[in-house]
DRENFIKOL-221793 format. One record per residue (C-alpha): residue in one letter; x, y, z. Coordinates in steps of 0.001 Angstrom, whole numbers, padded with zeros to 6 digits, always signed. Example, Ala and Ser with C-alpha at 12.3 -4.5 7.8 and 13.67 -1.06 7.14 Angstrom:
A+012300-004500+007800
S+013670-001060+007140
This chain:
X-015095+000235+021002
X-015161+002496+018101
X-015924+000938+014700
X-013747+002625+012269
X-015671+002023+009238
X-018873+003096+010872
X-017459+006334+012903
X-014832+007650+010167
X-015776+010724+008610
X-014204+010585+005086
X-013893+013545+002923
X-011990+014755-000138
X-008637+016049+000808
X-008124+019717+001430
X-004794+021658+001605
X-005718+022308+005468
X-005353+018568+006102
X-001611+018626+005153
X-000021+018679+008503
X-002469+016243+010163
X-001846+013764+007376
X+001927+014419+007720
X+001521+013644+011444
X-000369+010772+010599
X+002510+009153+008623
X+004994+010080+011261
X+003106+007901+013573
X+002485+005206+011108
X+005949+005055+009263
X+008315+006903+011697
X+009424+010450+011540
X+012429+009639+009130
X+010137+007878+006728
X+007204+010263+006561
X+006864+012730+003723
X+008230+016141+004109
X+006306+019249+003610
X+008289+020394+000445
X+008050+016892-001098
X+004056+017035-000274
X+003760+020245-001963
X+005467+019095-005138
X+003642+015850-005317
X+000242+017120-004709
X-000067+021189-004737
X+002348+021429-007676
X+001131+018585-009803
X+000379+019881-013334
X-002355+017290-014216
X-004753+018190-011414
X-008342+018156-012826
X-011197+020228-011294
X-013797+018224-009588
X-011121+015260-008912
X-009874+014983-005315
X-006226+014528-004795
X-006979+012254-002039
X-009134+011000+000782
X-008887+011906+004259
X-010675+009902+007169
X-011164+011263+010711
X-012268+009632+013795
X-013069+011866+016972
X-011418+014871+015264
X-008059+013064+014735
X-006758+012061+011443
X-007106+008187+011237
X-006195+007534+007605
X-005476+008776+004283
X-005224+007561+000665
X-003665+010078-002131
X-004803+010047-005696
X-001873+011512-007863
X-003298+012646-011192
X-001189+011763-014182
X-001762+011587-017723
X-001933+008364-019385
X-002043+006847-023030
X-004091+003733-023459
X-004248+002344-026967
X-003773+005720-028559
X-005976+007543-026259
X-004844+009899-023299
X-006887+009429-020124
X-006623+010736-016264
X-004807+007998-014470
X-004939+008165-010740
X-001996+006841-008819
X-002746+005535-005418
X-000066+006908-003060
X+000598+007717+000596
X-001784+005088+001912
X-001874+004779+005526
X-004170+003906+008629
X-003327+004675+012087
X-002351+001546+014225
X-005578+001612+016496
X-007744+001250+013482
X-005826-001336+011349
X-007731-004571+010105
X-011018-003231+011118
X-012446-002022+007830
X-010862+001729+007634
X-008209+000813+004940
X-011266-001146+002898
X-013125+002039+003363
X-010702+004327+002054
X-009923+002058-000877
X-013786+002156-001824
X-013442+005861-002203
X-010394+005330-004194
X-012141+003017-006657
X-015170+005296-006687
X-013266+008205-007679
X-011293+006237-010413
X-014478+005265-011930
X-014206+006384-015703
X-010411+006936-015372
X-007389+004692-014899
X-006003+003661-011511
X-002206+003471-011752
X-000254+002306-008675
X+003335+001735-008151
X+005368+000374-005318
X+001882-000444-003507
X+002540-001691-000175
X+001245-005288+000422
X-001755-003904+002298
X-002797-001559-000349
X-002100-004315-003019
X-004272-006703-001141
X-007184-004415-000663
X-007188-003509-004471
X-007174-006966-005439
X-009621-007901-002996
X-011888-005248-004406
X-011666-007195-007825
X-008865-005385-009599
X-006975-007214-012157
X-003297-006162-012061
X-000178-006874-014182
X+002718-007346-011814
X+005885-006474-013786
X+008253-008162-011108
X+007073-011747-012807
X+009848-010913-015328
X+013533-009791-015361
X+013090-006091-015410
X+015477-004465-012884
X+018990-004517-014100
X+022384-003601-012439
X+025926-002657-013828
X+028949-002326-011756
X+031232-001107-014202
X+030477+002260-015652
X+033941+002703-017436
X+032674+002103-020541
X+030717+005256-021041
X+030855+007723-024038
X+030061+011404-022947
X+027739+012769-025427
X+027345+009680-027393
X+025594+010270-030637
X+024960+013942-029946
X+023259+013355-026487
X+023178+016747-024814
X+021888+018463-021507
X+018223+019676-021574
X+016996+023175-021013
X+013470+022588-019970
X+012767+026282-020381
X+013798+026202-023917
X+010661+026802-025998
X+012021+024666-029110
X+013017+021695-026911
X+009714+021730-025085
X+008200+021708-028398
X+010233+018745-029417
X+009606+016846-026062
X+005759+017244-026635
X+005988+015993-030061
X+008156+012997-028900
X+005522+012181-026141
X+002755+011955-028730
X+005256+009650-030846
X+005756+007519-027868
X+001890+007202-027530
X+001921+005557-031031
X+004394+002989-030301
X+003468+001776-026972
X-000006+000499-025855
X+000345+002131-022305
X+002678+004800-021359
X+002470+007953-019198
X+002506+011369-021115
X+006010+012400-021123
X+006034+015911-022453
X+008057+018874-021226
X+005278+019734-018429
X+005844+016315-017134
X+009684+016002-017161
X+009931+019526-015815
X+007560+018838-012814
X+008809+015220-012177
X+012567+015823-012526
X+013089+019665-012858
X+011640+020344-009501
X+012559+016937-007556
X+012757+018092-004036
X+013819+015109-002232
X+016899+013855-003942
X+020173+014240-002351
X+021226+014864-006026
X+019119+016480-008480
X+018490+014067-011564
X+020140+014991-014593
X+018078+015216-017795
X+019818+014450-021023
X+018161+014638-024676
X+019166+012801-027922
X+018084+014931-030836
X+017856+014273-034548
X+018126+017715-036070
X+015383+019523-034101
X+013402+016544-033400
X+013873+014608-029959
X+014773+011015-030546
X+015047+010029-026822
X+015530+011097-023359
X+017536+009740-020368
X+017292+010503-016699
X+020088+009917-014263
X+020062+010291-010552
X+023452+009920-008847
X+024826+009750-005331
X+028585+009748-005357
X+028471+009526-001709
X+027084+005995-001740
X+028383+005242-005140
X+024810+004417-006390
X+022732+005726-009320
X+019542+004954-010952
X+018557+005427-014534
X+015204+006897-013729
X+014377+007333-017722
X+015673+005649-020794
X+013091+006219-023291
X+013153+005967-027115
X+011242+004463-029957
X+011094+000781-029175
X+012799+000010-032482
X+015500+002533-032107
X+018602+000273-030598
X+021054+002922-031699
X+019118+005617-029926
X+019040+003425-026875
X+022977+002931-027122
X+023686+006441-027361
X+021575+007300-024389
X+023082+004550-022352
X+026700+005261-022983
X+026128+008646-022002
X+024567+008044-019042
X+027326+005315-018171
X+029754+008431-018705
X+028046+010524-016338
X+027641+007909-013779
X+031536+007297-013659
X+032218+010973-013589
X+030083+011292-010584
X+031831+008349-008624
X+029118+005867-009262
X+030027+002129-008618
X+026658+000693-009120
X+024073+001862-011761
X+020542+000457-011673
X+017894+000593-014584
X+014516-000639-014605
X+013328-001804-018239
X+011027-004213-019989
X+011302-003169-023443
X+013068-005931-025578
X+015444-003456-027433
X+016495-001476-024239
X+017200-004933-022317
X+019260-006277-025097
X+021177-002955-025052
X+021552-003039-021188
X+022937-006744-021498
X+025331-005666-024142
X+026746-003321-021867
X+027528-005554-018795
X+023979-005234-017021
X+022673-008253-015363
X+019149-009015-014335
X+018991-008789-010550
X+016289-009991-008064
X+013285-007537-007697
X+012898-006042-004372
X+012383-002249-004226
X+010438-001821-007566
X+007017-003092-007574
X+004728-001159-010012
X+001355-002483-010392
X-001007-001493-013066
X-004707-001771-013438
X-004489-002276-017432
X-006690-003809-020270
X-005511-007219-020669
X-006371-007238-024577
X-005821-004926-027287
X-008612-002942-028771
X-009239-005713-031382
X-009733-008289-028577
X-006358-009935-029106
X-004335-010625-025907
X-001334-008509-025871
X+000828-006866-022921
X+004155-006831-024660
X+004543-003024-025603
X+004045-000917-022556
X+006612+000988-020829
X+006965+001990-017115
X+009902+003664-015614
X+010963+004136-011820
X+009957+007966-012414
X+006439+006813-012792
X+003734+007095-010239
X+004701+007593-006706
X+007971+005826-007128
X+010302+008508-005577
X+013773+007553-005191
X+015932+008237-002329
X+019364+007352-003864
X+021330+007315-000642
X+019199+004647+000871
X+018408+002941-002458
X+014922+002582-001476
X+011571+004114-002649
X+009408+006234-000473
């Protein structure tokens, strides 16, 4: 009998591996749940945060056949005021004949070795992936232990363009500069936050290949400066929508209110009956509650972060970080209401 951990040939992912990995995913998850070629190209090949010398993932072959894969999506993460490379574990899968026999542990070891000196950032990890990472000694913050997923069944109270919220032309140079400045400002307000500059927003939401409806990016400005950003993804056929981003200075309750009221109006205009938001910043949670949102049981959203448990001065604090459904590999298919 083949010993997967001993027989596997593990190497850095190369573009030539793509079709074999997609076929592996189809075997593991079923053809309907496997990543499509367009999504794969966007997720990996077009990722603007690639770093020379850092692989995009690890491929494992046994007897010339793709037996396992672990992706590492590069992202730019700010931790305690310093931007670092974050590697988001994604698309982890092991072919059925080799499960429970060490191949997943081997691929996890390669992931952790590659992440040495960087940050590991995982969202919607499968139970198996989370188990292997924890077994390897990683300390996670699990945001499902607090009420962070919110739902609203009445979008009628929205106000189009509230407070001057407007559409975002991500090709406009002035707006791009404003978004980059805003991203740097967020890094001063949150201990941990992904870079949300113009390049990130254009890639993450402007070129989103899997949605039944493209995300709508809305921007709140104060003169030429950016005050906040909201991203809404609607599916009128299902009557469901997700607020993928609701980001602003954590003390800016008015800005949060304007962005939310505008999003509610857009949702209503698109036939939405259920609007979901994921938020853990106290200001936004208070604004959501004031607009009829209620906390609902966690299910689809399970972001896990390998983060420092203390501030730079040694005091324990995890109260000021921002995570959104658009982060990492949390890629919503609105029609099904589930992440891929």
